[in-house]
C-alpha positions as a printed NumPy array, in Angstrom:
array([[ 20.085,  32.244,  11.723],
       [ 16.638,  33.483,  10.739],
       [ 13.868,  31.147,  11.892],
       [ 12.764,  28.75 ,   9.154],
       [ 15.64 ,  29.644,   6.814],
       [ 17.953,  26.665,   7.587],
       [ 15.085,  24.259,   6.983],
       [ 14.288,  25.934,   3.679],
       [ 17.932,  25.81 ,   2.551],
       [ 18.264,  22.106,   3.387],
       [ 14.96 ,  21.29 ,   1.66 ],
       [ 16.143,  23.139,  -1.471],
       [ 19.481,  21.284,  -1.416],
       [ 17.735,  17.953,  -1.027],
       [ 15.346,  18.634,  -3.892],
       [ 18.293,  19.717,  -6.028],
       [ 20.006,  16.378,  -5.368],
       [ 16.909,  14.574,  -6.584],
       [ 16.845,  16.667,  -9.737],
       [ 20.493,  15.816, -10.403],
       [ 19.73 ,  12.136,  -9.852],
       [ 16.933,  12.353, -12.407],
       [ 19.172,  14.047, -14.948],
       [ 21.919,  11.458, -14.403],
       [ 19.54 ,   8.508, -14.741],
       [ 18.199,   9.948, -17.991],
       [ 21.703,   9.606, -19.488],
       [ 21.393,   5.824, -19.065],
       [ 17.979,   5.739, -20.766],
       [ 18.056,   3.329, -23.724],
       [ 15.207,   5.028, -25.56 ],
       [ 12.884,   2.002, -25.466],
       [  9.429,   1.654, -23.977],
       [ 10.571,  -1.336, -21.89 ],
       [ 13.466,   0.605, -20.398],
       [ 11.36 ,   3.663, -19.561],
       [  8.476,   1.722, -18.008],
       [ 10.133,  -1.303, -16.322],
       [ 13.899,  -0.514, -16.41 ],
       [ 14.493,  -3.404, -18.847],
       [ 13.753,  -5.922, -16.034],
       [ 17.168,  -5.217, -14.501],
       [ 16.381,  -4.497, -10.819],
       [ 18.162,  -6.724,  -8.276],
       [ 17.18 ,  -7.71 ,  -4.692],
       [ 18.413,  -4.629,  -2.812],
       [ 16.976,  -2.054,  -5.207],
       [ 13.722,  -4.024,  -5.394],
       [ 13.434,  -4.052,  -1.596],
       [ 14.112,  -0.338,  -1.305],
       [ 11.789,   0.626,  -4.159],
       [  8.926,  -1.588,  -2.917],
       [  9.287,  -0.4  ,   0.659],
       [  9.696,   3.248,  -0.337],
       [  6.6  ,   3.011,  -2.525],
       [  4.412,   1.514,   0.22 ],
       [  5.653,   3.826,   3.   ],
       [  3.862,   7.019,   2.133],
       [  2.711,  10.132,   3.922],
       [ -0.03 ,   7.84 ,   5.233],
       [  2.62 ,   5.935,   7.225],
       [  4.518,   8.97 ,   8.518],
       [  2.326,  12.06 ,   8.645],
       [ -0.979,  10.154,   8.757],
       [  0.024,   7.618,  11.422],
       [  1.359,  10.324,  13.752],
       [ -1.807,  12.373,  13.34 ],
       [ -4.091,   9.367,  13.819],
       [ -2.11 ,   8.154,  16.861],
       [ -2.525,  11.661,  18.306],
       [ -6.309,  11.264,  17.95 ],
       [ -6.859,   7.545,  18.558],
       [ -3.844,   6.294,  20.528],
       [ -1.435,   3.37 ,  20.329],
       [ -3.98 ,   1.035,  18.746],
       [ -3.171,   2.608,  15.387],
       [  0.087,   0.657,  15.306],
       [ -1.615,  -2.682,  15.737],
       [ -4.386,  -1.836,  13.296],
       [ -2.123,  -1.234,  10.346],
       [  1.606,  -1.519,  11.01 ],
       [  1.741,  -5.014,  12.522],
       [ -0.723,  -6.455,  10.045],
       [  0.857,  -4.635,   7.111],
       [  4.265,  -6.091,   7.835],
       [  2.929,  -9.631,   7.466],
       [  0.249,  -9.088,   4.809],
       [  2.49 ,  -7.036,   2.503],
       [  5.191,  -9.709,   2.493],
       [  2.563, -12.378,   1.94 ],
       [  1.273, -10.457,  -1.09 ],
       [  4.807, -10.079,  -2.471],
       [  5.222, -13.856,  -2.168],
       [  1.784, -15.057,  -3.321],
       [  1.001, -12.343,  -5.886],
       [  4.255, -10.619,  -6.825],
       [  6.33 , -13.66 ,  -7.776],
       [  3.564, -15.202,  -9.92 ],
       [  2.855, -11.861, -11.584],
       [  6.556, -11.473, -12.37 ],
       [  6.746, -14.943, -13.962],
       [  3.67 , -14.353, -16.104],
       [  4.831, -10.867, -17.066],
       [  8.192, -12.148, -18.286],
       [  6.562, -15.017, -20.152],
       [  3.892, -12.9  , -21.889],
       [  5.613,  -9.485, -21.922],
       [  3.183,  -7.613, -19.662],
       [  3.965,  -4.172, -18.306],
       [  0.719,  -3.341, -16.472],
       [ -1.858,  -5.313, -14.529],
       [ -4.566,  -4.393, -17.043],
       [ -2.593,  -6.214, -19.747],
       [ -2.534,  -9.284, -17.512],
       [ -6.249,  -9.226, -16.674],
       [ -7.239,  -8.594, -20.275],
       [ -5.195, -11.577, -21.452],
       [ -5.992, -13.91 , -18.537],
       [ -9.761, -13.385, -18.861],
       [ -9.717, -13.101, -22.651],
       [-11.84 ,  -9.965, -22.338],
       [-11.244,  -6.516, -23.762],
       [-14.008,  -5.014, -21.641],
       [-12.221,  -5.796, -18.366],
       [ -9.439,  -3.402, -19.432],
       [-11.908,  -0.612, -20.198],
       [-13.543,  -1.192, -16.82 ],
       [-10.34 ,  -1.296, -14.763],
       [ -8.672,   1.773, -16.281],
       [-11.002,   4.462, -14.799],
       [-11.314,   2.53 , -11.522],
       [ -7.564,   2.215, -10.957],
       [ -6.925,   5.836, -11.92 ],
       [ -9.867,   6.999,  -9.782],
       [ -8.583,   5.097,  -6.736],
       [ -4.965,   6.123,  -7.104],
       [ -5.7  ,   9.85 ,  -7.315],
       [ -6.767,   9.967,  -3.612],
       [ -3.536,   8.084,  -2.865],
       [ -1.627,  10.796,  -4.715],
       [ -3.554,  13.459,  -2.823],
       [ -2.368,  11.965,   0.474],
       [  1.223,  12.662,  -0.556],
       [  0.704,  16.066,  -2.151],
       [ -1.375,  17.426,   0.755],
       [  1.084,  16.095,   3.321],
       [  4.044,  17.604,   1.472],
       [  2.46 ,  21.042,   1.598],
       [  1.585,  20.848,   5.289],
       [  5.049,  19.54 ,   6.234],
       [  6.89 ,  22.293,   4.35 ],
       [  4.676,  24.975,   5.883],
       [  5.124,  23.713,   9.438],
       [  8.891,  23.274,   9.193],
       [  9.511,  26.675,   7.593],
       [  7.249,  28.56 ,  10.033],
       [  8.698,  31.958,  10.949],
       [ 10.446,  32.387,   7.601],
       [  8.39 ,  35.335,   6.351],
       [  5.386,  36.392,   8.479],
       [  4.779,  39.387,   6.215],
       [  4.482,  37.343,   3.039],
       [  2.979,  34.122,   4.416],
       [  0.644,  34.873,   7.344],
       [ -1.282,  31.908,   8.785],
       [ -4.476,  32.209,  10.798],
       [ -6.801,  29.646,  12.372],
       [-10.588,  29.373,  12.002],
       [-11.176,  32.187,  14.513],
       [ -8.922,  34.581,  12.584],
       [ -6.114,  34.534,  15.159],
       [ -2.492,  34.017,  14.134],
       [ -1.442,  30.356,  14.149],
       [  2.088,  30.473,  15.579],
       [  2.86 ,  26.899,  14.548],
       [  2.412,  27.8  ,  10.857],
       [  2.763,  31.595,  10.703],
       [  5.323,  32.713,   8.143],
       [  5.871,  29.24 ,   6.667],
       [  5.814,  28.454,   2.963],
       [  2.063,  28.121,   2.182],
       [  0.825,  24.589,   1.378],
       [ -0.142,  25.455,  -2.183],
       [  3.411,  26.575,  -2.96 ],
       [  5.148,  23.734,  -1.107],
       [  2.971,  21.124,  -2.825],
       [  3.588,  22.738,  -6.208],
       [  7.373,  22.604,  -5.809],
       [  7.295,  18.963,  -4.643],
       [  5.09 ,  17.989,  -7.602],
       [  7.425,  19.725, -10.037],
       [ 10.551,  18.043,  -8.651],
       [  8.961,  14.582,  -8.782],
       [  7.682,  15.303, -12.277],
       [ 11.151,  16.236, -13.528],
       [ 13.008,  13.12 , -12.413],
       [ 10.157,  10.791, -13.409],
       [  9.825,  12.535, -16.77 ],
       [ 13.497,  12.156, -17.625],
       [ 14.522,   9.041, -15.683],
       [ 11.488,   6.761, -16.065],
       [ 11.448,   3.601, -13.969],
       [ 15.226,   3.478, -13.517],
       [ 15.291,   7.064, -12.223],
       [ 12.274,   6.318, -10.023],
       [ 13.9  ,   3.196,  -8.543],
       [ 17.165,   4.989,  -7.796],
       [ 15.329,   7.943,  -6.287],
       [ 13.184,   5.594,  -4.17 ],
       [ 16.276,   3.796,  -2.89 ],
       [ 18.002,   7.046,  -1.973],
       [ 14.871,   8.46 ,  -0.35 ],
       [ 14.095,   5.27 ,   1.571],
       [ 17.572,   5.304,   3.111],
       [ 17.14 ,   8.986,   3.959],
       [ 13.782,   8.703,   5.721],
       [ 14.662,   5.494,   7.579],
       [ 17.926,   6.845,   8.996],
       [ 16.541,  10.273,   9.772],
       [ 13.347,   8.778,  11.194],
       [ 15.346,   6.939,  13.851],
       [ 17.327,  10.132,  14.554],
       [ 14.055,  12.074,  14.899],
       [ 12.719,   9.564,  17.381],
       [ 15.89 ,   9.66 ,  19.486],
       [ 16.207,  13.451,  19.549],
       [ 12.536,  14.162,  20.311],
       [ 12.468,  11.516,  23.061],
       [ 15.537,  13.002,  24.763],
       [ 14.264,  16.563,  24.42 ],
       [ 10.775,  15.872,  25.808],
       [ 11.674,  13.282,  28.44 ],
       [ 14.239,  15.388,  30.298],
       [ 15.887,  12.342,  31.911],
       [ 19.5  ,  11.185,  31.967],
       [ 19.173,   8.212,  29.599],
       [ 17.224,   7.343,  26.488],
       [ 15.377,   4.456,  28.173],
       [ 14.464,   6.675,  31.119],
       [ 13.091,   9.244,  28.669],
       [ 10.954,   6.586,  26.981],
       [  9.574,   5.54 ,  30.362],
       [  8.825,   9.124,  31.383],
       [  7.072,   9.856,  28.108],
       [  5.029,   6.66 ,  28.355],
       [  3.88 ,   7.601,  31.839],
       [  2.91 ,  11.1  ,  30.686],
       [  0.387,   9.863,  28.122],
       [ -3.302,   9.524,  29.132],
       [ -4.509,   5.947,  29.717],
       [ -6.928,   6.017,  26.804],
       [ -4.024,   6.734,  24.406],
       [ -1.73 ,   3.895,  25.519],
       [ -4.424,   1.206,  25.345],
       [ -7.152,   0.216,  22.899],
       [ -9.788,   0.939,  25.543],
       [-11.734,   3.263,  23.208],
       [-11.364,   1.063,  20.118],
       [-13.729,  -1.881,  19.669],
       [-12.154,  -5.271,  18.972],
       [-14.205,  -5.859,  15.825],
       [-13.204,  -2.508,  14.369],
       [ -9.571,  -3.231,  15.225],
       [ -9.555,  -6.667,  13.574],
       [-11.503,  -5.64 ,  10.483],
       [ -8.725,  -3.155,   9.752],
       [ -6.648,  -6.247,   8.911],
       [ -8.294,  -6.417,   5.486],
       [ -6.95 ,  -3.007,   4.463],
       [ -3.276,  -4.088,   3.891],
       [ -4.543,  -6.501,   1.202],
       [ -4.666,  -3.401,  -0.97 ],
       [ -1.006,  -3.875,  -1.942],
       [ -2.064,  -6.894,  -3.984],
       [ -3.874,  -4.566,  -6.403],
       [ -1.745,  -1.41 ,  -6.335],
       [ -0.943,  -0.754, -10.018],
       [  2.391,   0.878,  -9.157],
       [  3.467,  -2.223,  -7.188],
       [  2.558,  -4.409, -10.164],
       [  4.887,  -2.297, -12.255],
       [  7.69 ,  -2.511,  -9.683],
       [  7.3  ,  -6.303,  -9.448],
       [  7.819,  -6.51 , -13.187],
       [ 11.167,  -4.72 , -12.965],
       [ 12.788,  -7.612, -11.031],
       [ 15.785,  -9.296, -12.64 ],
       [ 14.734, -12.764, -11.417],
       [ 12.35 , -14.51 ,  -9.04 ],
       [ 15.181, -14.671,  -6.49 ],
       [ 15.073, -10.878,  -6.297],
       [ 11.891, -11.224,  -4.236],
       [ 13.557, -13.106,  -1.358],
       [ 15.071, -10.041,   0.329],
       [ 11.87 ,  -7.91 ,   0.147],
       [  9.721, -10.739,   1.526],
       [ 12.011, -11.202,   4.555],
       [ 13.008,  -7.596,   5.291],
       [  9.798,  -5.69 ,   4.571],
       [  8.179,  -6.39 ,   8.004],
       [ 11.339,  -5.289,   9.808],
       [ 11.525,  -2.078,   7.824],
       [  7.864,  -1.32 ,   8.6  ],
       [  8.589,  -1.657,  12.312],
       [ 11.571,   0.71 ,  12.047],
       [  9.42 ,   3.407,  10.413],
       [  6.029,   3.029,  12.121],
       [  7.122,   2.659,  15.76 ],
       [  8.734,   6.126,  15.982],
       [  5.887,   7.828,  14.103],
       [  3.116,   6.325,  16.232],
       [  4.955,   6.943,  19.513],
       [  5.681,  10.555,  18.599],
       [  1.966,  10.995,  17.861],
       [  0.819,   9.709,  21.248],
       [  3.572,  11.602,  23.099],
       [  1.963,  14.781,  21.767],
       [ -1.087,  14.011,  23.943],
       [  0.986,  13.813,  27.156],
       [  1.689,  16.416,  29.804],
       [  5.4  ,  16.732,  28.91 ],
       [  4.607,  18.702,  25.732],
       [  5.417,  22.41 ,  26.283],
       [  2.369,  24.663,  26.454],
       [  3.956,  27.148,  24.045],
       [  3.787,  27.224,  21.141],
       [  0.398,  25.488,  21.138],
       [ -0.058,  22.281,  19.179],
       [ -1.468,  22.787,  15.666],
       [ -5.173,  22.068,  15.224],
       [ -4.481,  20.029,  12.077],
       [ -3.352,  16.488,  13.069],
       [ -1.447,  16.236,   9.763],
       [  0.99 ,  18.822,  11.133],
       [  1.767,  17.083,  14.47 ],
       [  4.925,  15.287,  13.321],
       [  6.348,  18.308,  11.54 ],
       [  5.479,  20.53 ,  14.532],
       [  7.436,  18.361,  16.989],
       [ 10.38 ,  18.138,  14.596],
       [ 10.324,  21.919,  14.294],
       [ 10.052,  22.695,  18.025],
       [ 12.064,  19.871,  19.603],
       [ 15.159,  19.778,  17.39 ],
       [ 17.791,  22.284,  16.328],
       [ 17.307,  24.237,  13.124],
       [ 19.895,  22.325,  11.099],
       [ 18.748,  18.923,  12.328],
       [ 15.161,  20.034,  11.818],
       [ 15.975,  20.784,   8.195],
       [ 17.513,  17.344,   7.71 ],
       [ 14.507,  15.706,   9.298],
       [ 12.247,  17.755,   7.044],
       [ 14.098,  16.264,   4.088],
       [ 13.505,  12.804,   5.571],
       [  9.754,  13.343,   5.826],
       [  9.616,  14.675,   2.277],
       [ 11.667,  11.675,   1.11 ],
       [  8.971,   9.292,   2.351],
       [  6.268,  11.318,   0.654],
       [  8.058,  11.642,  -2.682],
       [  9.172,   8.005,  -2.829],
       [  5.527,   7.077,  -3.395],
       [  4.439,   9.933,  -5.631],
       [  7.012,   9.126,  -8.313],
       [  5.969,   5.468,  -8.736],
       [  2.296,   6.402,  -8.834],
       [  2.77 ,   9.126, -11.44 ],
       [  4.827,   6.81 , -13.666],
       [  2.336,   3.969, -13.245],
       [ -0.667,   6.032, -14.343],
       [  1.21 ,   7.329, -17.38 ],
       [  2.185,   3.756, -18.301],
       [ -1.379,   2.467, -17.95 ],
       [ -2.706,   5.182, -20.25 ],
       [ -0.102,   4.729, -22.978],
       [ -0.145,   0.895, -22.923],
       [ -3.744,   0.025, -22.128],
       [ -5.654,   2.8  , -23.835],
       [ -3.737,   4.525, -26.617],
       [ -1.431,   1.754, -27.881],
       [ -3.901,  -1.065, -27.31 ],
       [ -6.546,   0.495, -29.522],
       [ -4.372,   2.314, -32.042],
       [ -2.164,  -0.683, -32.742],
       [  1.283,  -0.115, -34.225],
       [  3.017,   2.544, -32.091],
       [  6.77 ,   3.155, -31.98 ],
       [  8.684,   3.087, -28.698],
       [  9.502,   6.771, -29.072],
       [  5.841,   7.705, -29.457],
       [  4.832,   5.513, -26.531],
       [  7.424,   7.056, -24.21 ],
       [  6.25 ,  10.507, -25.299],
       [  2.604,   9.655, -24.524],
       [  3.557,   8.238, -21.134],
       [  5.287,  11.491, -20.286],
       [  2.367,  13.623, -21.504],
       [ -0.146,  11.735, -19.39 ],
       [  2.159,  11.967, -16.352],
       [  2.151,  15.752, -16.719],
       [ -1.66 ,  15.742, -16.954],
       [ -2.096,  13.603, -13.831],
       [  0.349,  15.751, -11.843],
       [ -1.638,  18.854, -12.816],
       [ -4.998,  17.308, -11.909],
       [ -3.71 ,  15.976,  -8.583],
       [ -2.224,  19.322,  -7.632],
       [ -5.438,  21.199,  -8.411],
       [ -7.484,  18.725,  -6.363],
       [ -5.049,  19.062,  -3.448],
       [ -5.928,  22.725,  -3.086],
       [ -9.147,  21.561,  -1.42 ],
       [ -6.905,  20.245,   1.414],
       [ -8.944,  17.504,   3.181],
       [ -8.321,  17.53 ,   6.915],
       [ -7.396,  13.881,   7.505],
       [ -4.599,  12.234,   5.546],
       [ -5.271,   9.021,   7.448],
       [ -8.979,   8.862,   6.547],
       [ -8.287,   9.609,   2.887],
       [ -5.651,   6.867,   2.81 ],
       [ -7.911,   4.299,   4.496],
       [-10.693,   4.851,   1.962],
       [ -8.263,   4.637,  -0.938],
       [ -6.742,   1.398,   0.399],
       [-10.206,  -0.034,   1.074],
       [-11.071,   0.314,  -2.611],
       [ -7.958,  -1.576,  -3.686],
       [ -8.591,  -4.234,  -1.009],
       [-12.062,  -4.78 ,  -2.447],
       [-10.4  ,  -5.751,  -5.749],
       [ -7.984,  -8.201,  -4.104],
       [-10.257, -11.273,  -4.569],
       [-10.14 , -10.663,  -8.332],
       [ -6.344, -10.846,  -8.645],
       [ -6.051, -13.76 ,  -6.222],
       [ -8.67 , -15.762,  -8.128],
       [ -7.095, -14.885, -11.482],
       [ -3.77 , -16.326, -10.324],
       [ -4.996, -19.398,  -8.422],
       [ -8.499, -20.378,  -9.602],
       [ -9.035, -21.932, -13.02 ],
       [-12.783, -21.53 , -12.592],
       [-12.732, -17.733, -12.698],
       [-14.724, -16.487, -15.684],
       [-14.595, -13.101, -17.358],
       [-18.182, -12.42 , -16.319],
       [-17.35 , -13.386, -12.717],
       [-14.351, -11.036, -12.577],
       [-16.264,  -8.163, -14.189],
       [-19.25 ,  -8.572, -11.873],
       [-16.881,  -8.736,  -8.881],
       [-15.223,  -5.486,  -9.966],
       [-18.633,  -3.822, -10.332],
       [-19.671,  -5.073,  -6.884],
       [-16.444,  -3.721,  -5.354],
       [-16.671,  -0.26 ,  -6.845],
       [-20.444,   0.149,  -6.352],
       [-20.187,  -0.819,  -2.682],
       [-17.206,   1.55 ,  -2.298],
       [-19.146,   4.465,  -3.817],
       [-22.24 ,   3.845,  -1.671],
       [-20.265,   3.566,   1.561],
       [-18.049,   6.543,   0.689],
       [-21.14 ,   8.67 ,   0.055],
       [-22.683,   7.544,   3.35 ],
       [-19.411,   8.404,   5.073],
       [-19.584,  11.939,   3.706],
       [-23.056,  12.362,   5.238],
       [-22.075,  11.317,   8.78 ],
       [-21.495,  14.073,  11.382],
       [-17.876,  13.007,  11.971],
       [-17.136,  12.703,   8.266],
       [-15.11 ,   9.941,   6.626],
       [-12.769,   9.544,   9.589],
       [-15.555,   8.61 ,  12.004],
       [-17.559,   6.441,   9.613],
       [-17.995,   2.752,  10.422],
       [-20.725,   0.148,  10.124],
       [-22.585,  -1.654,  12.907],
       [-23.227,  -5.382,  12.574],
       [-26.163,  -6.567,  14.723],
       [-25.657, -10.073,  16.189],
       [-28.179, -11.036,  18.848],
       [-28.415,  -8.294,  21.431],
       [-25.014,  -6.854,  20.523],
       [-23.969,  -4.433,  17.798],
       [-20.389,  -4.67 ,  16.562],
       [-18.406,  -1.95 ,  14.832],
       [-16.779,  -3.025,  11.578],
       [-14.841,  -1.166,   8.91 ],
       [-16.574,  -0.564,   5.531],
       [-13.828,  -2.6  ,   3.799],
       [-15.487,  -5.792,   5.124],
       [-18.616,  -5.145,   3.09 ],
       [-16.584,  -4.209,   0.007],
       [-14.411,  -7.336,   0.077],
       [-17.367,  -9.624,   0.863],
       [-19.512,  -8.178,  -1.935],
       [-16.682,  -8.525,  -4.447],
       [-15.767, -12.064,  -3.363],
       [-19.305, -13.491,  -3.219],
       [-20.394, -11.903,  -6.499],
       [-17.266, -13.097,  -8.306],
       [-17.652, -16.695,  -7.114],
       [-21.401, -16.985,  -7.759],
       [-21.254, -15.504, -11.26 ],
       [-18.157, -17.54 , -12.189],
       [-19.914, -20.765, -11.215],
       [-22.802, -20.152, -13.637],
       [-21.006, -18.544, -16.599],
       [-18.668, -20.001, -19.282],
       [-14.968, -20.358, -18.409],
       [-12.017, -19.708, -20.72 ],
       [-11.013, -22.718, -22.796],
       [ -8.538, -25.285, -21.452],
       [ -6.112, -24.299, -24.177],
       [ -6.259, -20.687, -23.04 ],
       [ -5.832, -21.608, -19.374],
       [ -2.697, -23.632, -20.131],
       [ -0.912, -20.334, -20.798],
       [ -1.405, -19.346, -17.161],
       [ -1.461, -22.58 , -15.132]])
C-alpha cells in the first residue's frame, strides 16, 4: 500500500469514532448548565480516574518527554515522572477532595467561583480570569503543535508533490517529506475536539477521555514492545532491552550532565495540578468523595506505564542501534513519531499514531471546555446576573470556539520545544499553588494576601520568562544560579516563583484584615 496512506486511513477512522461518540453523548444532554459543565456530578471512580489521568497526560508526557530524553537523557524520567506520580495523587487527596466537598455544598463550578466566595472579594475573580486563560493557552499550544508534528511525521511519503518538506538548508527532509503539513493536521485535530466538546459537554469529554486513555495506554505498551524488538535484534524482549541500554552513550543513561539542584527543583513543577482549572472542573464532576480513592491509588502506576516507554524510546534514539537511514528528524518533537513510523509496520504504525493523538486530544478537550465555562460563569453570568441555562450553555460554546481559533492561529508559529513550553506553563500554575493550599487550610489567609501573592507569582513569571527569551539557548536552556559560598547552584525558575508567591501571601495576610469568623465557618 502507498506509503503514509494506511496511517492516514486509520487516523481518519479514529477521529470519526470520536465524532460519533460526541454525537451520541449529546443525545444524553439534559439541556442544563450543570449537565453541560460538570455532567450533573454523576462521574464514578473509574471514569474519574480515566478522565483525570487522560487530562494530565498530554503531549508534554508523550511527545515532549521523548524529545527531551533524546536531548537530556534518562534523568528526565526522575525529574518529572517519578515526582508527578506522587505529587499528583497528593494534590488529588489534599486539594481535590476538599474542593469537591465545598463545590457540592456551595454549588461551585469553577475555581474562580470558589476563590471569590472564600476570600469575599470580587477583584480576585477579575485578576484570576486573564491569568488562568493566559497560562492555559501555552498548555493548549503544546497539544496543538504536537498533533500537527505527529500527523506529518506518521503520514510522510503520502504526497511528496503536494506536501514537500525541507530543512533549514533547503534540502528535502525525508522524515517529513510528503506528510500532511502541521497546519492542516493541527486544524483537523482542533475541529474534531471542538465538535465533540461543543455537542457533548463534560459528559462527552469524560467519555472521550476514558476511551482515549485506554487507547494510548494499551498502544503505548505495544509501541514500546515492537520498537524494542525491532531495534534490539536479539532473540528475546529482555535481551533487546539490554542491548539497547548498552548502545546508549553514558551521558544519556545517567544524570552526569544534570546538576542535582536543578534535578530536585524540578519537583516543584508537578504542584501545578493543584491549580489547573480543568482539573478543578473534573474534580467537581465526582459522584461522591469515595470516587477519589481509585484515582489517588492508581494514578502513579498509570504514570509509570506511560512515561517509562516514552523516555526509553527517546534515549534509544541516541544509541548506535538506530539505522543511519532515514536520518533522525532535527525537531525533537518528531522523535517518537519518527520511530513509530520507521520501526513498525504500516498498519500498526497507524494504530500507534491514533494512540499518540489520543493522548494529545484527551487534554485539549478538557482545557477547551474549562475556558468556555470560566468565561460564561465568572465573567458574563456573574456580572449580568439572571441568565438562563440555555443562554449560558450557548455562551460557553461560543467562547470555546473563540479559544480554539486563537490557539490554532498561535500554533502556526510552531515553537521548537514542546517540553520547554510545557515546563514554563506548569511553572506558572505551580507559582499559584500556595494560594489554593492556604485558602483550603489556613484561616488566616486574607483577600489582600491572596491577591498580592497572585501578583507576585505572575510578575515573577513574566520577568523570568522574558529573561529566558533573551538567553542564547532560549527557554529550554534557561535556569538560575544560586550563589552559596564559593559554589553556584543551578535551580529552576519555578523556585523563585513559588517562593515569591508564598512569602508575599503570608506577610501581607499577617498585616491585613481577615474575613469574619461567620464567613470562615462556611469553609472550615
